[in-house]
C-alpha positions in Angstrom: 25.0 70.7 16.5 25.8 68.2 19.2 25.7 65.1 16.9 26.5 65.2 13.2 26.3 62.0 11.1 27.4 62.9 7.6 27.1 60.4 4.7 28.4 57.4 6.7 28.9 53.9 5.3 29.4 50.8 7.4 29.7 47.2 6.5 31.0 43.7 7.2 33.3 41.9 4.8 32.1 42.8 1.3 28.5 43.8 2.4 27.5 47.3 3.1 25.0 47.6 6.0 24.7 51.4 6.1 24.7 53.4 2.8 25.1 57.1 3.0 23.4 57.8 6.3 23.1 61.5 7.4 21.3 63.3 10.2 21.9 65.8 13.0 20.8 66.3 16.6 21.1 69.5 18.7 21.1 69.9 22.4 17.9 68.6 24.0 16.7 66.9 20.8 15.6 63.3 20.9 16.1 61.5 17.6 15.1 57.9 16.8 16.3 55.5 14.2 13.3 53.3 13.2 13.1 50.3 11.1 12.6 46.5 10.8 15.2 44.0 12.0 18.3 44.0 9.8 17.8 47.5 8.4 21.1 48.7 10.0 19.8 50.9 12.8 21.8 49.2 15.6 24.9 49.2 13.5 24.6 53.0 13.1 24.1 53.4 16.8 27.2 51.4 17.5 29.2 53.5 15.1 28.2 56.7 17.0 29.3 55.0 20.2 32.6 54.2 18.6 32.2 50.4 18.5 32.1 50.1 14.7 34.6 51.5 12.1 33.4 53.7 9.2 34.0 52.9 5.5 32.9 56.4 4.5 31.7 59.7 5.9 32.3 61.3 9.2 30.7 61.5 12.7 31.2 64.6 14.8 30.3 65.0 18.5 30.3 68.5 20.0 31.9 69.8 16.8 34.9 67.3 17.2 35.6 64.6 14.7 34.8 61.2 16.4 35.0 58.8 13.4 36.3 58.8 9.8 37.4 55.8 7.7 41.0 56.5 8.9 40.3 57.6 12.5 38.2 56.3 15.3 38.1 58.1 18.7 37.9 55.6 21.6 34.4 55.2 23.0 35.3 56.4 26.5 36.6 59.7 25.1 33.4 60.5 23.1 31.3 62.0 25.8 28.6 59.4 25.0 26.3 57.6 27.4 24.7 54.2 26.6 21.6 52.5 27.8 21.5 48.9 26.8 18.6 46.7 25.9 19.0 44.5 29.0 19.9 47.5 31.3 23.3 45.8 32.1 23.2 46.9 35.8 25.8 45.5 38.1 23.9 43.0 40.3 26.4 43.1 43.2 26.2 46.9 43.5 23.5 48.9 45.1 21.5 51.4 43.1 23.5 54.4 44.2 26.8 52.6 43.4 25.4 51.6 40.0 24.6 55.3 39.2 28.0 56.6 40.5 30.0 53.9 38.7 31.4 56.3 36.1 32.1 59.2 38.5 35.5 58.1 39.8 37.1 61.6 39.2 34.6 63.4 41.4 35.1 64.0 45.1 32.9 62.0 47.5 30.7 65.0 48.2 30.2 65.9 44.5 29.6 62.2 43.7 26.9 62.0 46.3 25.3 65.2 45.2 25.2 64.0 41.5 23.7 60.6 42.6 21.0 62.3 44.7 20.1 64.7 41.9 19.7 61.9 39.4 17.8 59.6 41.7 15.4 62.4 42.4 15.1 63.2 38.7 14.4 59.5 37.9 11.8 59.2 40.6 14.1 56.8 42.6 14.4 58.7 45.9 14.9 56.4 48.8 15.9 53.5 46.7 19.7 54.1 46.5 20.4 51.4 49.1 18.6 48.6 47.2 20.1 46.1 44.8 18.8 45.8 41.1 17.0 42.5 41.8 14.9 44.3 44.4 13.5 46.7 41.8 10.7 46.4 39.2 11.6 46.4 35.5 10.6 50.0 35.1 12.8 51.0 38.1 15.7 49.1 36.7 15.3 51.0 33.4 15.4 54.3 35.2 18.5 53.3 37.2 20.2 52.4 33.8 19.2 55.8 32.5 20.5 57.6 35.6 23.8 55.8 35.4 24.2 56.8 31.7 23.4 60.4 32.5 25.6 60.7 35.5 28.8 61.7 33.6 26.8 64.4 31.8 27.4 63.0 28.3 27.0 65.2 25.2 25.0 62.4 23.6 22.9 59.6 25.1 22.4 56.4 23.1 19.5 54.0 23.8 19.3 50.6 22.1 15.7 49.2 22.1 15.3 50.5 25.7 11.8 49.2 26.4 11.9 45.8 24.6 11.9 43.8 27.8 8.9 45.6 29.4 5.3 44.8 29.0 3.1 47.1 26.8 1.5 49.2 29.6 4.9 49.7 31.3 6.5 50.7 28.0 4.0 53.5 27.4 4.4 54.8 31.0 8.2 54.6 30.8 8.3 56.3 27.5 6.5 59.3 29.0 8.7 59.4 32.0 12.0 59.0 30.2 11.1 61.7 27.6 10.4 64.1 30.5 13.7 63.2 32.2 15.7 63.7 28.9 14.0 67.0 28.2 14.7 68.1 31.8 18.4 67.3 31.3 18.6 68.8 27.8 20.7 65.9 26.6 20.9 65.1 22.9 19.6 61.5 22.6 19.6 58.9 19.9 17.2 55.9 20.3 17.0 52.8 18.2 13.7 50.9 18.0 11.5 48.8 15.6 8.3 50.1 17.3 6.7 52.9 15.4 4.5 53.9 18.4 7.5 54.1 20.7 9.4 56.2 18.2 6.5 58.6 17.7 5.9 58.9 21.5 9.6 59.6 22.4 11.2 61.4 19.6 11.4 64.9 18.1 12.8 63.6 14.9 12.4 60.1 13.5 14.5 58.5 10.7 13.1 55.5 8.9 15.7 53.1 7.6 15.4 50.4 5.0 18.3 48.3 3.8 20.8 50.7 5.3 19.3 53.8 3.7 17.5 56.7 5.4 14.2 57.0 3.6 13.0 60.1 5.6 14.2 62.1 8.6 11.4 64.2 9.9 9.1 65.0 12.8 6.7 62.1 13.7 3.8 64.2 12.5 5.3 64.8 9.0 6.5 61.2 8.8 2.9 60.0 9.3 1.0 62.7 7.4 3.6 63.5 4.6 5.5 60.3 4.0 8.2 60.5 1.3 7.2 57.2 -0.3 4.9 54.2 -0.2 7.2 52.2 2.2 7.2 55.1 4.7 3.5 55.4 4.5 2.9 51.7 5.1 5.5 51.3 7.9 4.3 54.3 10.0 0.6 53.4 10.2 -2.6 52.0 8.8 -4.1 53.4 5.7 -5.5 52.7 2.3 -5.4 54.1 -1.2 -8.0 55.6 -3.5 -7.8 56.0 -7.2 -7.6 59.6 -8.1 -7.5 61.7 -11.3 -6.3 65.2 -12.0 -8.9 67.5 -13.6 -7.7 71.2 -13.8 -6.9 72.4 -10.3 -8.9 69.5 -8.7 -8.4 65.9 -7.7 -11.4 63.6 -8.4 -11.8 60.5 -6.2 -14.4 58.3 -4.6 -14.9 60.6 -1.7 -15.5 63.7 -3.9 -13.4 66.5 -5.2 -10.3 68.0 -3.4 -8.0 70.9 -4.2 -5.0 69.6 -6.1 -1.7 70.0 -4.1 0.9 71.4 -6.5 0.8 71.1 -10.3 0.1 67.9 -12.1 -0.6 67.0 -15.8 -4.3 67.0 -16.7 -5.8 63.5 -16.6 -2.9 62.0 -14.6 -4.0 58.9 -12.6 -2.7 58.8 -9.1 -3.1 56.9 -5.8 -4.4 59.1 -2.9 -3.2 58.0 0.6 -6.1 57.9 3.1 -5.3 57.5 6.8 -8.0 56.2 9.1 -8.2 59.6 10.9 -8.8 61.4 7.6 -12.3 60.0 7.4 -15.3 61.2 9.5 -18.9 60.3 9.6 -21.2 62.7 7.7 -24.9 62.0 6.9 -24.5 64.2 3.8 -21.3 62.5 2.7 -20.6 59.7 0.2 -22.2 56.3 1.0 -20.1 53.5 2.4 -20.9 50.0 3.8 -19.4 48.7 7.0 -17.5 45.5 6.2 -15.7 45.0 9.6 -15.1 46.7 12.8 -12.7 46.5 15.8 -13.7 48.1 19.1 -10.6 49.8 20.6 -12.1 51.5 23.7 -12.3 55.2 23.0 -12.3 54.5 19.2 -13.6 52.0 16.7 -11.6 51.0 13.6 -13.8 50.3 10.6 -13.2 48.8 7.2 -15.6 50.4 4.7 -16.5 49.8 1.1 -17.3 52.8 -1.0 -19.7 52.9 -3.9 -16.8 52.4 -6.3 -15.9 49.1 -4.6 -12.7 50.6 -3.1 -12.1 49.9 0.6 -10.7 52.3 3.2 -10.0 52.3 6.9 -11.8 54.8 9.2 -11.2 55.5 12.8 -14.2 57.1 14.6 -14.9 57.9 18.3 -16.6 55.0 19.9 -19.9 56.8 20.3 -20.1 56.7 16.4 -21.1 53.1 16.7 -22.1 51.3 13.5 -22.9 47.6 12.8 -21.4 45.4 10.2 -23.4 45.7 7.0 -24.8 49.2 7.9 -24.7 51.9 5.3 -23.3 55.2 6.5 -22.2 58.6 5.0 -18.6 59.6 5.2 -16.5 62.5 4.1 -12.8 63.2 3.6 -11.3 65.6 6.2 -7.6 65.5 5.5 -5.1 68.3 6.2 -2.6 66.8 3.8 -3.3 65.1 0.5 -0.4 62.7 -0.2 -0.2 61.3 -3.7 1.8 58.5 -5.2 2.1 56.9 -8.6 -0.4 54.1 -9.0 2.4 51.6 -9.5 3.6 52.2 -5.9 0.1 51.6 -4.4 -0.6 48.0 -5.3 -0.6 46.8 -1.7 -1.0 48.3 1.8 -1.7 47.2 5.3 -5.2 45.7 5.6 -6.9 48.2 8.0 -9.3 45.7 9.6 -9.3 42.0 9.1 -12.4 40.5 7.4 -12.7 38.3 10.5 -13.1 41.3 12.7 -16.5 41.6 14.6 
């Protein structure tokens, strides 16, 4: 493994900010620490960079111990690159000089070769003579990435890399930067509060809450097989249905489903329903459209079932239903996720009652 974070603890004064955090990244893997403000994700990133001391655990980079409670390798010796939230480019240096800033030990010819290679990789050919203020926000982001990659670090760290870009540019930059990182094969750790950004960029995502890792998994499994209610709510819209175990089946408002695993007969549970688990079906259970939000290629609906329970449903936009219309729906879920009813008292409202 390129990066190993093993049961680390960090804190300030008497307060622990990170409690027993563990995860690993191999060469070419992109990992993301996801969570709300104050969950400890940036503190963890700074610990990997060497800016924060550990109170417990160990961090290894390329198999070498980088941090323990009694030892902290200097940041410049860790083979770690850093892309900051505000890019932190040198305004008085041209693009090429920004990229080559950390390459003092290379010959002039080797330095030029490395800069040309990275500018081409980042889609910045012909811009090496410009100054940062002459570039767009997306171009500045790619210059910062090229500069961090120039010394060929074992691990690249990115702290909220797209927070200063508008929504459309963030999406485009996410695609471009993921392609660049995969091309280089650099192990990368990103910090963000944005679930969509994490899912688009990362191979593995770790959701943090109050300094603890709730789940470290692929974006697909984090969304479809959340470890607990908080993970389910943080990673996307959804709703719960009351469900009851009867033999090998699960009985709920949308019908009967095979029971995943073994459960005591008669147990009452909460069944997690994602909007994409529901599809229109004229032969399905009846539902009433309470609200709708047109989203271009899709429409998000809030539906009331015959039991009075409400669910979110995401249909292609050609499945166009009006508020108050009665439609048939069916459950088409690849994963049935169940929680104790005590954990399912609230969830993200799928569509506001004020929606058109």
